[in-house]
N, C-alpha and C positions, 0 to 999 in steps of 0.2 A: 612445187610445193613454198605458197607466200609465207615470209618467213618473218610475216608480221602474225601469223596464225602460231609458230611456237614458241615454244616456253623456254626459257634457264632453267634450271636447276633450282638457282635462287630462287628465281619465280616463282614455282610448284612450292616451294619451303613456305612463302609467303599465304598464298591459294588454299596453304592444305593444312598450316599448322602442323606438318610432319618436320624433323629437321635436316639438312640437306646430308649429313649422312646416314640416315632412315633411305631419305630416299634413297638414295646412290646403291645400298644396299638393294633394295628392291630394284633395281635395274641391273646392279650385278645377279641376280639371283634369277634374269628375265622375267620377271612376275610383270614391271609394268618399264620394258625395252626407249629407250631414247628413240628416235624416229630418225635423226639425223645429227650431225656435229657440226659445231661451225669450224672456219676457215682456223680459227686457232684450237679447235679440236673442242669447242666446248659441248660436252649433254645438249639436247632440247628434242622438248618432247609436244607433240599435238594435243588439241584438246581433249583424244580422246585418252593422253593419261592420265591428264587431269583429270577424269570424272573417275577408269580408275585408281587413280591414288585413293580420292575422296571414298570413294566405297569401300574401295579393302581401310581405308582406314574407321569405318564404322565398322566394319563388321570384325577387324580386330579388339574395338572396345566391349564388342557384345562376345569378344570371349573364343570368338574364332581360331582354330588354327593357321598357319598361311599353308600348307598342301589343299585343302579344305577351301580358300581362299580363294587360289588360284585356280582350282579347276571353276568355282563359280565364276571367275573371271573368262575364263576360257571357254562358258557357256557350257560343261563337261556338267555342271549344276544347276539346279533353281535352287533362288533363295530363300525360293518359302517351302523350299521341301529340308535344307541346310537350318534354316531357321526353326523351325517343327523340330527337328532333331535335336538342335541345342536348347530349347526351350524344354524340353519333355525330362533333359540330362538337369537343367537347374534348376529343373523345378525336384526333380530326388535329391540330388544335391543341398536346396533347401532344408526338405524335410528333414535330412539327416543329421543339418546344422541346430537344426530346432529342436527335437528330441536329444541330439548331445547336451544343449544347451538348459534344457529341460534337468533333464540328468544331474548337470554339475548344479543346478541351484538346491535340488532335492541334497543330494551329497552336502554343497556348502551351510543351509538350514538346518539339517541334522547331527552334522557333524562325524557324518560317517566316515566306518572304519576302511581303510584300504579294504581290506575283503568282501565288508559291504559294497563298495560302491562300487569294484570290478564284480559282482553278483549285476545291480543295476544296468550296466551297460551291457554285460552277457545279456540280459535278460531281454532288456528293450532294444538290442540289436536285432531281434530275430521279427523276420518279415512276416505281414497280414496269415499269407497263409499258415505259416508257422506256429504263432499265436493262438490261431481256430485253432492245428493242427493239438496245442495241447491242453484245449478247453473240451475237444473231444475225442483227449482220450481219457480228461477223468471222468468225462459226461459217460462212453463205455466202460469206463471201469468200474463208474459207481451204478450205474443201471441194467449196465448187461446180463445181469442175472436172469433166469425164466421166471424170477419171483417180485422182478422188479417192475415197479408202478410206472408204467408206460406213461402217465400224464406228471408223473415227477419229470421228467427224462422229455419229453415235451417240451416242457417247462425253462428248464435247464440253455435247452439250445435257443432256444427263442429271446434269455436271454443271456446273448453270448457277450461277455469283455470287450471291444473292441477300442484296443487302442489309438485314439483320431493323431491327424497326421504331424499337428499341432500339439501337445498334450501339456495342460500346465504340472507345472513341478508337483501337484497334489496325487492328478493323473497317473504319472509315474509313476511317485510311489503305493499309490496301491494297486495300481496292475506290478510290480514288484510285490505283493503281498499279497497279493489272490496270485499270481505262479505258484508261488511257498507252497501257498493252504493246500491249493488243488492236489499236491504231488505228493499229501501229508496223508497214508490209510486210513488214521484213526478219522479226519476232518471224514473221507468218503463214507465214512462209517456211522457218521454222526449223518451226513446231508441223506443220505440212504434211507434212514431213519425217521428222520422228519420229512422232506419235501413232499411226498403224500401230502400231507395234513394243507399245505402252501396251496402245492395244484389241484386238486381237487376241492378245496373251500371246504372238507367233510368239518362238523363239528368233533370237539374232543370230546369223550364220555360224560365225564365232570360236565359239562355246557348242556349235556341231551339230559343227562338227568334233573338238572335244574332248570328246564327249557328257556324256552327262545325271550324268553322277554328280560329272566335276568344275567341272564346271557350276553345280551345287548347291552342293556344296563351296566353291566361290568365290564367291556369292552369298552364304550364311552367314556364311564367312568376312569380310567384307568386310563387311555389319552388324554380325557380336557388335565388331566394328572400332568403325562408326559408333558403337555404343551405348554403347560405352565409353570414347567420347572421345579415341579415337587417333586426335591430328595424322596425318595421309596424308604430311605429309612428315618426322615427326621420326622419331627414329628407332626405335623401336616402329609404327610405322605400313612402314618401307619395307623393317623384319624380312619383316614381312606382304606385302610386296608380291613382297623376292625370293625368300619360298617359293612363291608363285603363279606366277611368271614360273617361277622351274624348273619347275616340275612342267609349266604348260603347253609349254617348251620341249623337256622329254620327250615326253612324248606326240603332240608337231608333229614330232619330227625336226630343231628347231633348234639355234639357238645360241643360251641366255636373255645375248645382250650387249644394249647399248642399242639398235642398227635394229632390235634383235627387240620390248623395249620397246616404243619406239614403232609398230612396227604391230602390238603389243597395245592400246594408245592411245586408235589412231586407230579399231580393231574395234568398242572394247567406247562408241570414242563413239558409235557411232552409231544406235544410236537412246536418247542424250540428249542434250541439250542446255539447260545455265544457266539460260536464260531463258526455254524452254517447263518447267524442275521447275521455276525461280519462281512460272511461270504458276500452278500447280496448289500450290503449296506458299500461294501467295494464295486461290485461292479455298478450299481447307480453311479458312484465316484470315478470310473471310468468310464462309462458310456457316455458321461455331460447329462445324467437324467437329472431332475427336481427331484425332491425328496416327495413321494405320499405321503402325509400322511395318515391316509387309511391303509395304506399296504404296507409301513413301517407295523414289525409286531412288536406290540405293549405287553403281551403279559413275559416277556425277559424283565420288565419292571416288577410287576407285581408280585410276577416268584420271589425274588430278592426282596420287597415288601414283608412278603411271607414270612421268610424263612430268616430275615433282618438280618442280611448278609454282611457283614461287612469287611468282611476279607474280599470277598467277589471283586468287588467297584466294578460299575458304572458299565455299563459296554459300550464297545470302544466304538 
């Protein structure tokens, strides 16, 4: 072999950017063996060794271990197959890191306790299948009875919360709150009681009693008040409700007094529960859905205004 086609270890170092010590290590390991030695005993490498070192450096920078690289260099493994496996592993690692970052941001932003931080970490570490199983258990436990409304169960399943691979801190916080909520037996009873109205769209008894025109006027009026940010307990909110009470009392031939307002509040509250409404809002957040005004419940605002309930606080 022509000596001019051979490279010293120093020349390989200059051409590959690898240190002499590193090349010597690979050489001793048999990954890139010298072709021959000079009369003085120095290692000499042919052009193929240069190509092997360049490929080795690339694969190492991509995170592959030396044993795998050696099999690639010896043509026991295809580079494409190895690259695909490593890309998949990196995707998984990236998803884990993204989720961990979001959890840390929630912990930092909320000033969470040690216990809360541990709970968030545990709940967000669940796999997608485990998260779906959690919601499936909630749905089965809530609507698994013979008298349960199948339309309500189908609606809840169709809107299964699914935490994305790269969730925002808001989505992480919403998922943790959801996970705690669905395990509460009291909440399950509330969902079972109210979900049928949302699923079937059937009117409340009070809506049927006053007729579709006044019912639609009420929904539209309250929705506009909510969109305008009107406080149900403020003067403007109370003016809206006073007008509605008067209209309902006139149609139903009742006296628009405090007792009638309480009666209206109970009737409008039949289809809505603050915790159930909170569940749906959390589902929208976790799934990254845009809030649709027509789907957001309006009657909790009306019920609070009718009761003038300052202790209840606004819906979260």
